[in-house]
C-alpha positions in Angstrom: 55.1 40.0 75.7 53.9 43.6 75.6 52.0 45.0 78.6 49.3 47.5 78.2 48.1 47.7 81.8 49.7 48.9 85.0 50.3 46.4 87.8 46.9 47.5 89.3 45.1 46.6 86.0 44.5 50.2 85.0 45.2 51.6 81.6 47.2 54.6 82.8 49.5 55.7 85.6 48.2 59.2 86.0 44.4 58.8 86.5 44.4 58.8 90.3 46.8 61.8 90.4 44.7 63.7 87.9 41.7 63.3 90.1 43.7 64.2 93.2 45.3 67.3 91.7 41.9 68.4 90.1 40.2 68.1 93.5 42.9 70.3 95.1 42.5 73.2 92.6 41.0 76.4 94.1 38.5 77.2 93.1 37.3 73.6 92.7 37.3 72.3 89.0 34.8 69.8 87.8 35.7 67.1 85.2 33.7 69.1 82.7 35.6 72.3 83.5 38.9 70.4 83.1 37.8 69.0 79.8 36.8 72.5 78.7 40.3 73.8 79.7 41.9 71.0 77.7 39.8 71.7 74.7 40.9 75.3 74.8 44.5 74.1 74.6 43.7 72.0 71.5 43.1 68.6 73.1 39.9 67.0 71.8 38.5 65.5 75.1 35.2 65.6 76.9 34.0 65.2 80.5 33.4 61.4 80.0 37.0 61.0 78.8 38.3 62.8 81.9 36.2 60.5 84.0 37.6 57.4 82.2 41.2 58.8 82.6 40.7 59.3 86.4 39.2 55.8 86.8 42.0 54.2 84.8 39.7 53.0 82.1 41.4 55.1 79.3 44.9 55.3 77.9 46.5 58.8 78.0 48.7 59.9 75.2 51.9 61.8 75.7 50.3 64.9 74.2 47.4 64.6 76.6 49.8 64.1 79.5 51.6 67.3 78.8 48.3 69.2 78.5 46.9 67.7 81.7 50.1 68.7 83.6 49.8 72.3 82.2 46.0 72.5 83.0 46.6 71.2 86.6 49.7 73.3 87.1 51.9 70.3 88.0 54.8 68.5 86.4 54.5 65.4 84.3 56.5 63.6 87.0 53.8 64.6 89.6 51.2 63.0 87.4 52.9 59.7 86.9 54.3 59.2 90.4 53.0 56.2 92.2 51.9 57.5 95.6 51.5 53.9 96.9 55.2 53.0 96.8 
């Protein structure tokens, strides 16, 4: 049987980390500003999609994961690490 949700019922592993790393940026970056930055790198995403990613209600493609890591200046490993283990 295939599994499309993490053990916590969310649709991605990186959402909480995206929110955490975004909040740590200086100067502070809003969800809209992150979406704008991703759009400039060629990723078709809007503020609502960023919100759904951060809340775990949206899948994240590998292409988006790479762009998120670059936009947040972190590694892909940083984004997918489970901080609760």
